[in-house]
C-alpha positions in Angstrom: 0.0 0.2 0.1 1.6 3.5 -1.0 2.1 6.1 1.5 -1.3 8.4 1.8 0.5 11.4 0.9 -2.8 13.5 0.4 -4.1 12.4 3.8 -0.8 13.3 5.4 -0.7 16.7 3.9 -4.3 17.7 5.2 -3.7 15.5 8.6 -0.3 17.2 9.7 -1.7 20.7 10.3 -4.6 19.5 12.1 -2.3 17.5 14.4 -0.3 20.7 14.7 -3.4 22.4 15.8 -4.0 19.8 18.4 -0.6 20.0 19.6 -0.4 23.9 19.6 -3.6 23.9 21.7 -2.3 21.7 24.4 0.9 23.8 25.0 0.4 25.3 28.6 -0.8 28.8 28.7 2.6 30.1 30.1 4.4 29.1 27.0 3.2 31.1 24.6 6.5 31.3 22.6 6.7 27.6 22.5 3.0 27.6 20.9 3.9 30.1 18.3 7.2 28.2 17.2 5.3 24.8 17.4 2.6 26.3 14.9 5.4 27.4 12.6 7.2 24.1 12.5 4.1 22.1 11.5 3.1 25.0 8.9 6.6 24.5 7.5 6.2 20.9 7.5 3.1 20.9 5.7 4.8 23.2 3.2 7.2 20.4 2.5 4.6 17.7 2.1 2.9 20.3 -0.5 5.8 20.3 -2.3 6.3 16.6 -2.5 2.9 16.5 -3.8 3.6 19.0 -6.6 6.9 17.3 -7.4 5.1 14.0 -7.7 2.2 15.3 -9.7 2.5 14.6 -13.4 0.6 17.3 -15.3 0.5 15.0 -18.2 -0.7 11.8 -16.4 -4.2 10.9 -15.2 -6.7 13.7 -14.4 -6.9 12.6 -10.8 -3.5 11.5 -9.2 -2.3 10.5 -5.8 -5.6 9.1 -5.2 -6.9 7.4 -2.2 -10.3 5.8 -1.7 -11.6 4.0 1.3 -15.5 2.9 2.4 -16.6 5.4 4.6 -20.4 5.3 5.0 -21.3 2.5 2.6 -24.9 2.6 3.2 -25.2 6.0 1.9 -22.4 5.6 -1.1 -20.0 7.9 1.1 -16.4 7.3 0.6 -13.1 8.8 1.9 -11.9 9.8 -1.6 -9.2 11.8 -2.4 -7.5 13.1 -5.7 -5.9 16.0 -7.2 -5.6 17.6 -10.7 -3.5 20.6 -11.8 -5.7 23.3 -10.3 -5.9 21.6 -6.9 -2.1 21.0 -6.6 -1.4 24.8 -7.3 -3.9 25.7 -4.8 -2.7 23.3 -2.2 0.8 24.7 -2.8 -0.5 28.4 -2.2 -2.3 27.3 0.9 0.7 25.7 2.3 3.1 28.5 1.0 1.0 31.3 2.5 0.4 29.9 6.1 3.9 30.1 7.4 4.1 33.7 6.4 0.5 34.1 8.1 1.8 32.7 11.5 5.1 34.9 11.3 3.1 38.0 10.6 0.8 37.2 13.4 3.4 36.6 15.9 2.3 39.1 18.5 -1.4 39.4 17.3 -2.7 37.3 20.0 -0.3 38.4 22.9 -2.3 39.2 26.0 -3.8 42.7 26.2 -3.3 44.9 29.3 -6.4 46.8 29.5 -8.6 48.0 32.4 -10.0 44.6 32.9 -6.8 42.8 31.9 -8.3 40.9 29.2 -6.7 37.8 28.4 -6.1 36.3 24.8 -5.3 32.8 24.4 -2.3 32.9 22.0 -2.2 29.1 21.6 -5.8 29.2 20.5 -5.0 31.7 17.7 -2.3 29.8 16.1 -4.4 26.5 16.7 -7.2 28.0 14.6 -5.1 29.1 11.8 -3.5 25.5 11.3 -7.1 23.9 11.8 -8.4 26.2 8.8 -5.2 25.1 6.9 -6.0 21.4 7.2 -9.6 21.9 6.4 -8.8 24.0 3.3 -6.2 21.4 2.0 -8.7 18.4 2.2 -11.4 20.7 0.5 -9.0 20.9 -2.4 -8.4 17.1 -2.6 -11.7 15.7 -1.9 -13.5 14.0 -4.8 -16.4 12.7 -2.8 -18.9 15.5 -2.7 -20.2 14.8 0.8 -16.7 14.7 2.1 -16.0 18.2 0.4 -19.4 19.5 1.9 -18.2 18.6 5.6 -14.9 20.6 5.3 -16.4 23.1 3.1 -18.9 23.9 6.3 -16.5 23.1 9.0 -13.8 25.5 8.2 -16.5 28.3 9.2 -16.2 27.3 13.0 -12.6 28.1 13.5 -12.7 31.2 11.1 -15.7 32.6 13.3 -13.5 32.5 16.4 -10.6 34.2 14.6 -12.7 36.8 13.4 -14.8 37.4 16.8 -12.3 36.4 19.3 -8.8 38.0 17.8 -10.0 41.0 15.9 -7.8 43.9 14.9 -6.7 46.1 17.9 -6.6 49.4 15.9 -10.0 50.8 16.3 -10.7 54.5 16.7 -13.9 54.2 19.0 -12.4 52.2 21.7 -12.3 48.5 22.6 -15.9 48.0 23.8 -17.1 49.2 20.4 -14.3 47.3 18.6 -15.7 44.0 20.5 -19.1 44.9 19.5 -18.2 45.3 15.8 -16.0 42.1 15.9 -19.0 40.2 17.1 -21.2 41.7 14.3 -18.7 40.9 11.6 -18.1 37.4 13.0 -21.7 36.5 13.1 -22.5 38.0 9.6 -19.9 35.9 8.3 -21.1 32.9 9.7 -24.8 33.3 8.7 -23.9 34.2 5.2 -21.9 31.1 4.7 -24.4 28.9 6.7 -27.2 30.0 4.5 -25.1 29.0 1.3 -24.1 25.7 2.9 -27.6 24.8 3.9 -28.8 25.3 0.3 -26.0 23.3 -0.9 -26.8 20.7 1.4 -30.4 20.0 -0.1 -28.6 19.8 -3.6 -26.2 17.4 -2.4 -28.9 15.3 -1.0 -30.8 15.7 -4.5 -27.4 14.8 -6.3 -27.4 11.5 -4.5 -31.0 10.8 -5.1 -30.3 11.2 -8.8 -26.8 9.8 -9.0 -27.0 7.1 -6.3 -23.6 8.1 -5.1 -21.4 11.0 -4.2 -18.2 10.2 -6.1 -17.3 13.0 -8.6 -15.2 10.7 -11.1 -17.9 7.9 -11.0 -20.8 10.7 -11.6 -18.7 12.2 -14.4 -17.9 9.0 -16.2 -21.8 8.0 -15.9 -22.6 11.2 -17.4 -20.1 10.7 -20.1 -21.2 7.1 -21.2 -25.1 8.0 -20.9 -25.8 5.8 -18.1 -26.9 8.9 -16.1 -29.3 11.2 -17.5 -30.3 14.2 -15.4 -33.5 16.0 -16.4 -32.7 19.4 -17.7 -34.7 21.2 -14.7 -33.2 18.8 -12.1 -29.8 19.6 -13.3 -30.4 23.4 -13.2 -31.8 23.2 -9.8 -28.9 21.3 -8.3 -26.4 23.4 -10.2 -27.8 26.7 -8.5 -27.8 25.1 -5.0 -24.1 24.3 -5.4 -23.3 27.7 -7.1 -25.2 29.8 -4.6 -22.7 28.2 -1.8 -19.8 28.8 -3.8 -20.7 32.2 -4.7 -21.3 33.2 -1.2 -17.7 31.9 -0.3 -16.1 33.5 -3.4 -17.7 36.2 -2.7 -19.7 37.3 -5.8 -21.9 40.4 -5.9 -24.6 40.6 -4.2 -23.7 37.9 -1.8 -20.4 39.7 -0.9 -21.3 42.2 1.9 -19.8 39.8 4.6 -16.3 40.1 3.3 -15.5 43.9 4.0 -16.9 43.4 7.7 -14.9 40.4 8.4 -11.7 41.7 6.9 -11.9 45.0 8.5 -12.4 43.4 12.1 -9.8 40.7 11.7 -6.1 41.0 12.1 -4.1 41.4 9.1 -3.0 37.8 8.8 -6.7 36.5 9.4 -7.6 38.6 6.8 -5.0 37.2 4.4 -6.3 33.7 5.6 -9.9 34.5 4.4 -9.3 36.2 1.1 -6.2 34.6 -0.2 -6.7 31.2 1.1 -10.4 30.3 2.3 -12.3 32.3 -0.5 -10.2 30.3 -3.2 -12.5 27.3 -1.9 -15.4 28.9 -3.6 -13.9 29.4 -7.0 -12.2 26.4 -7.1 -15.3 24.4 -6.4 -17.1 26.2 -9.4 -14.5 24.6 -11.7 -14.5 21.2 -10.1 -18.1 20.7 -9.0 -20.4 23.0 -11.0 -18.5 22.5 -14.3 -17.9 18.9 -13.7 -21.1 17.8 -12.3 -23.5 20.0 -14.2 -22.0 20.9 -17.6 -25.4 21.6 -19.1 -26.5 23.8 -16.5 -23.5 25.5 -16.5 -23.9 26.8 -20.0 -27.2 27.8 -19.2 -26.5 29.9 -16.4 -23.2 31.4 -18.1 -24.9 34.7 -19.4 -26.2 35.4 -16.0 -23.2 34.7 -14.1 -21.1 36.7 -16.3 -23.3 39.7 -15.7 -22.9 39.0 -12.1 -19.0 38.8 -12.3 -18.8 42.2 -14.3 -20.8 43.9 -11.9 -18.4 42.6 -9.0 -15.6 43.8 -11.1 -16.9 47.5 -11.6 -18.7 47.6 -8.3 -15.9 46.3 -6.0 -13.5 48.8 -7.7 -15.9 51.7 -7.4 -16.3 51.2 -3.7 -12.6 50.8 -3.1 -12.1 54.0 -4.7 -14.2 55.7 -2.1 -12.9 53.9 1.3 -11.4 55.6 4.1 -10.4 52.5 5.9 -7.3 50.6 4.6 -8.5 47.1 5.1 -12.0 47.8 3.6 -10.2 49.3 0.6 -8.4 46.0 -0.1 -11.5 44.0 0.9 -13.3 45.6 -1.9 -10.3 45.4 -4.4 -10.7 41.6 -3.8 -14.2 41.5 -4.6 -13.2 43.1 -8.0 -10.6 40.7 -8.4 -12.8 37.6 -7.6 -15.1 38.9 -10.4 -12.3 38.5 -12.7 -11.9 34.9 -11.5 -15.4 34.2 -11.9 -15.7 35.8 -15.2 -12.6 33.8 -16.5 -14.1 30.3 -15.2 -17.4 31.0 -17.1 -16.1 32.6 -20.3 -15.6 29.0 -21.2 -12.3 29.2 -23.0 -8.9 27.7 -22.4 -7.3 31.0 -21.8 -10.1 32.3 -19.4 -10.1 29.3 -17.3 -6.1 29.2 -17.2 -6.1 32.8 -16.5 -8.8 32.2 -13.7 -6.8 29.4 -12.1 -3.6 31.6 -12.4 -5.5 34.6 -11.0 -6.5 32.6 -7.8 -2.7 31.7 -7.1 -1.4 35.3 -7.9 -4.2 37.2 -6.3 -3.4 35.1 -3.0 0.3 36.3 -3.2 -0.3 39.7 -4.1 -3.0 40.3 -1.4 -0.9 38.6 1.1 1.8 41.1 0.3 -0.4 44.2 0.3 -2.6 43.1 3.3 0.4 42.1 5.6 2.2 45.2 4.8 -1.0 47.4 5.9 -1.2 45.4 8.9 2.4 46.2 9.8 1.6 50.0 9.0 -1.5 49.9 10.9 0.0 48.3 14.0 2.5 51.1 14.3 0.0 54.2 13.7 -3.0 52.4 15.8 -5.4 53.3 13.2 -6.9 51.9 9.9 -8.1 55.3 8.6 -6.1 56.4 5.5 -6.4 60.0 6.5 -4.4 59.3 9.7 -1.1 58.7 7.5 1.2 60.7 5.2 4.7 60.9 4.4 5.6 57.4 5.5 8.0 56.7 2.6 10.3 59.3 4.3 10.5 57.6 7.7 10.1 54.0 6.5 11.1 53.6 3.0 11.5 49.6 2.9 7.9 49.5 4.2 6.6 52.1 1.5 8.7 50.3 -1.1 7.2 47.0 -0.5 3.6 48.7 0.1 4.2 49.9 -3.5 5.2 46.5 -4.9 2.0 45.0 -3.4 -0.1 47.8 -4.6 1.3 47.5 -8.3 0.7 43.9 -8.1 -2.8 44.6 -7.2 -3.6 46.7 -10.2 -1.7 44.0 -12.4 1.3 45.9 -13.5 3.1 43.9 -16.4 6.0 42.3 -15.0 4.2 41.0 -11.7 2.3 37.8 -11.5 -1.2 39.2 -11.5 -0.7 40.5 -15.0 -0.6 37.5 -16.9 -3.6 36.1 -15.2 -5.6 39.1 -15.6 -4.4 39.4 -19.3 -5.6 35.8 -20.1 -9.0 36.2 -18.3 -9.6 39.3 -20.4 -8.4 37.5 -23.8 -10.3 34.5 -23.1 -13.6 36.2 -22.3 -13.2 38.6 -25.4 -13.0 35.9 -27.7 -16.5 34.6 -26.7 -18.3 37.6 -25.1 -16.7 40.5 -26.4 -19.1 43.2 -24.7 -18.4 41.6 -21.2 -14.6 41.7 -21.9 -14.8 45.4 -22.8 -16.6 46.3 -19.7 -14.4 44.4 -17.7 -11.4 46.3 -18.7 -12.7 49.5 -17.1 -11.9 47.4 -13.8 -8.3 47.9 -14.6 -8.6 51.6 -14.8 -10.3 51.9 -11.5 -7.8 49.3 -9.9 -4.9 51.9 -10.8 -7.3 54.8 -9.3 -7.7 53.2 -5.8 -4.1 51.8 -5.7 -2.2 54.8 -6.5 -4.6 57.1 -4.3 -4.0 55.0 -1.3 -0.2 54.9 -1.9 -0.3 59.0 -2.4 -2.3 59.6 0.7 -0.6 57.4 3.0 3.0 57.3 1.8 3.7 60.7 0.2 3.3 64.2 1.1 4.5 65.9 4.3 5.4 63.7 7.1 2.4 63.8 9.8 3.7 64.2 13.5 2.0 61.0 14.4 4.1 58.9 12.0 7.3 60.8 12.2 8.8 58.2 14.8 7.7 55.2 12.8 10.2 52.4 12.5 10.9 50.7 9.5 10.2 46.9 8.8 12.1 44.5 11.3 13.7 41.4 10.5 10.7 39.3 11.1 8.7 41.5 8.9 11.0 41.6 6.1 11.1 37.8 6.4 7.4 37.6 5.7 7.1 40.0 2.7 10.5 39.5 0.9 9.9 36.0 -0.3 6.5 36.8 -1.6 7.8 39.9 -3.4 10.4 37.6 -5.1 7.7 35.1 -6.1 5.4 38.1 -7.5 8.4 39.2 -9.8 9.4 35.5 -10.7 5.7 34.3 -11.8 5.3 37.6 -13.5 8.4 37.0 -15.6 8.3 33.4 -16.0 4.9 32.0 -15.3 5.6 28.7 -17.3 6.1 26.4 -14.3 2.6 27.1 -13.3 1.0 26.9 -16.6 2.5 23.7 -17.3 0.7 22.3 -14.2 -2.7 23.9 -14.5 -3.3 23.7 -18.6 -4.0 20.1 -18.7 -6.3 20.1 -16.1 -8.1 22.9 -17.7 -8.6 21.1 -20.9 -10.4 18.1 -19.0 -12.5 21.0 -17.5 -13.2 22.3 -21.1 -14.1 18.5 -22.2 -16.5 18.2 -19.3 -18.6 21.1 -20.5 -17.9 19.8 -24.5 -16.4 23.5 -25.2 -14.2 24.4 -27.6 -12.1 27.7 -28.0 -13.7 29.9 -30.7 -11.7 30.1 -33.9 -9.8 33.4 -34.4 -11.5 35.4 -37.3 -7.9 35.8 -39.0 -5.7 32.8 -39.3 -2.1 33.3 -38.4 0.3 33.5 -41.4 2.3 30.2 -42.0 
């Protein structure tokens, strides 16, 4: 029996979560180092998965399948394609930086009531989320996926509500109230999506008789499973609604700005760079894989919603006074690009969407973590409370600029390649949608450069005149991510080689081919 590599990759951070939570309360530093050690060990396993994966091999590789709830056709079934491998690597890469960036975010607070913050719990919850996200990317049994798709909400709820941002202009009592509101709103939105998906999961079992994605797809292909048109459409809508909440897609997005605003910067990165990718990934794996005809039927409406997300998110980002809310609305705009690429039903669009998931995770991590370092120094999230930072903290300002330029998809940085592919792939089939979406690029330049100008340039405000530059730990957090942004911007081939074969399989599921160019290339 071969080594269960996929199981080990998901179980290791879960073991780390338990071990970290069990560290005595007086050993906070030991808990931090233990969490970092387990996150690095998980990264090593993720690299092994990446190395062992053969892009030209079978669609699902490193598979594991064991009976679980046999009476209901539920199996513990894992397998990865190129898209899943890329996102597992992204998750495992970001978690050590999230742990390092949040090194002091859960230290005890000295307040009037001497409020205690359980440091061990903070890092244990981060590792628990990592474990659930990774197994969600690996699961090829729909029921198994659903369990962890929902279970990850619980540790995130406590991370948002129990370990919120300390920078608040209205005092600790008001901050606690707003954290609770953000956590409850996050939970209710995602639970509502999950309950609707549960009904669809049950409906899928009634129709197909099992939960195995490969078996259902094969039955669809050979004609032994023929869903009625209306049945397929209703099931598709149940799945898509849950994924659109998680993604988040307009108008189901409103939980995200509150959650990111009230979270610490590392937890905000965990939400938007890691967890939200489960929603867009699931659209590719489950919506298109299980319901190809319904996916094509819903495409026009979804593309309209995606374009609204792109423009709406960018417009609201322009008008934000809070740094974290600005980044949150920018992410809503970016997720619109990802969903647009998925449902453009072209090879370029879906390849670009997958690259966008990875590149957005890296660029948002850089921008949000630097923003977190900036906010912790000033004690305020308001843009108006900054000014002239580049004169007193040039390294902080420089890395913030790189993160901002990546967010607006500057050529030479990783997000440019993915955004270009999404727009090209969309334009070849839906030119009007592609043209409207390009306005999101203009707005991205506006909100990014205005943010940098108002915080980093101009006269030095007295409150920031003594602001220290990035420390060694903070440089260790952002420097590797900046290098990766440049590397993948100049040479994205290692990533595209892994992703493209999986995209071809997805295109085959929906029986779509790329539009022929109007002008043939010269021979």
